[in-house]
N, C-alpha and C positions, 0 to 999 in steps of 0.2 A: 571803342566801347566805353561809354561814360560810366562814372560811379552810379550806383543805384540811389544814393542819397546826395544832397548838395555837399560840395567839397571846396568851397571858396577859400577856406582857411588852411587847406592842405594839412590837416591834422588827423583825419580819418579818411581812408580811401576804401570803398567797397564796390567791386564789380561783380556782376552776376550773369549767368547764362544757363539755359536749360539744356540738358544733355541726355542722349540715349533714347531708347524706345519708351521709357517712362517719363521723359522730360523732367529729370531730376535737377533741381536748382543747385548749381555749383557756385560757390562764392570765393572771391579772393579779397583778403582784408589786410590793410597796411595802414601805417600812420600817414603815408603820402606816397605818391608815385615816386619810383626810384629807390624805395626802401625795402627792407625785409617784409615778407608777407606770409600770411597763413592761408592755406587752402581748406575750405570747408566742403565736405561731401563730394569728392570727385567720383562720380558714378561712371556708367558705361559711356564710352565715346567722349569722355570729358578731356582726356589728355591733350589732344591737338589744340583745342580752343584755350585750355589753360596755358599752353606754350605761347599761343598768339598774344594773349593778354599780358603775359610776363614780358615778352619782347616789346610790345607796344608801350608799356608803362615802365619799363626798366625795373621790374620787381625782382626780388631775391627770395624765393620760397625757403622757409626754414622748418615748417611743420604742416601736417595735415590733421585737421580736427574732424572727427566723425561723430555725427549726432546719434547714429545707431549702426547696427551691423548688417542691414539688408544690402544685397548686392548692387541694387541700383544707386546706392550711396557710396559704396566702397570699392567698386570694381577697379578703379584706376589708382587706388592708393599705393599699392606696392610699386608699380612702375614709376609713379611720380616721385615717391620717396627715394627710389634708387637714382633717378635722373638728377635730382636736386639735393641729394644727401640730406634728406629731411627726416624728421621723426614723425611718428603717427600716434595719435591720442584717441582712445576708445574706452568706454566703460568696461570694467572687468567682466560683467555678465554677458557682454556681446562679443568679447574678444574671440571666442571659438568660431564665430561666424566668418571671421577673416579667412580661415582655412577650410571651413565646411559650411558654405552659404546655403546649401540645400536644406539644412536643418530648420530654416525659418521660412521655407517657401511652400506655396500651395502646389498641388499636383499640376495645375494648368501652367504655372510658371516654370516648373521643372521641364515640362514638355516643350515649352517655348525655348528654353535654354538649350535643350537637346537639338531642336531644329536649327538654332543659331550656331551650333557646334561649339558652345562654350564649355569649358572644363567643369567637372563636378567638384574638384578639389582645387584650392588656390594656395598661394603662399603669402604669409604675412611679411610686412617690412622688417628689415633688420633691427630697427630701433622703435619699439612699441612701448608706450606709456599707458598705464591703466588709470582711468578717471574714477573719482569718488565723489559722492554727493557733498556739495559745499566747498569743493576744492576751488582754488584759483590758479589758473595757468597763465603765468607772465611770459609772453613770447612775442617777438617782433615789435617790441615797444608798446604792446597792448596788454590788457589783463582781461582774461575770459573767466567769468564765474560759471561754475558748473552746477546745474540742478538735475539730479537724477529724477527722471519722470517716466517710469515704466508704464506699460500698457500696450503700446504698439509693439515693442520688444521689451525684453527684460532689462536691457541696458540702455534704453533711450535716455538721452539727456538734452537739456537746453543749454546753449552757450549764450551768456549775456556779457556785453561790454558797453562801457559808457560812450555816449556820443556828444562831445562837447561843442558841436558846431551850431546847434540850434536850441534856443531856450525852450522850445516847445517839445523837444525830444530828449527824454532823460537817458534812455539806453536803447540799444539794438539787441534783439533776441533772435538767435538762430534756432528755430524751433523744430527743425527736422520734420518728422512725420507725427509729432505730438499735436500740433495746432496748425490748421490751414485757415485761409480767409473763408469764414463761414462754415467751417467744418473741422473735423479732427481725423487722425489716422485710424485705420481699421484695426480691429483687435482680434480678428478671427484666424490669423495666421499662427503657425506654431510659435510658441513663446509669447503670444499676445494674451492680454487679460482685460476684459471689460472692467472688472472691479478695480484693478490697478490703474487703468486709465482714468476712471472717475476720481480716484484718490489723487492722482497726479494733477488733473484739471482743477480740483478743488484746492489743493495745498500748494501747487507750484505754478500753475498758469493763472488762475483767477486772482492771485495775489500780486501779480506783476503790476507795475505802475501803468496807469491809463495812458501815459504819454509815450510808452515804449512802442517802437516800431518793430513789427514781427516780420522776419524774413524766413519763410517756411521752406520745407523741402520740395514742395511742388506748388505751382500756381503763383498768383501775384502776392506782393507784399501787402501787409495790412497794419493796423494799429490795435493796441489792446483796448483803447476806447471804443473802437468800432466793434471789436469782437465781444466785449462785455455787453454792448448794447444790442447786438444783432445775432451773435452766434448762438443757435438753439442749444448747443451742448453746454454752453456756459450759463445761459439764462436760467436753466432749470436745475442748476447745481444746488445742493443743500450745503450752505456755507455757515450754518448756525454755530458749528463747533469751532470755527476758526478764531 
């Protein structure tokens, strides 16, 4: 499984695959193959492929970063943290969803989980760290900057890290379900807020550098230049007060 971005200088390694019924993108990030790594958003059915990528590239997981608390992004966090003695990082406002994911689900999703025989209550990892807006998480030889961007959930965040391999790419943004290629995350689930999402898009997303590569929670990667030019949710923002 190749990195999602060019890696000829072996200073940043990013691998990705979609997992589970919602095809949630799970990412493994390291300074290079054979080094410590961070797992981003290991959702349903992610654990077996995570293990394959780890073995294939000789990675050593030390942490799991969660962009938000929805089950399709967090389902495998506790078993993976236990398997690799890793810590988990999530915003304080979404931490309760680690043990009570139904709080943020629609009735249709609850019925689906019941048909799949999945538990209504979960357990959180032994070592959980709460994220705050503006924090920097130095881990696995990398630095992840945290932007709190509520709207999809109360505790949604963006993770940003520098990408020094390409003069045309300033940073990589793990956007979770805040921003997709050509779209944004839904706001109609419990804990969602259209007003908060608009504020987050205006203050946290539209201000990202145009050269940033966006790695979303679902669908293909994109760039901020492309989204600023074509994403209807960004084109119609009122940014006059920025």
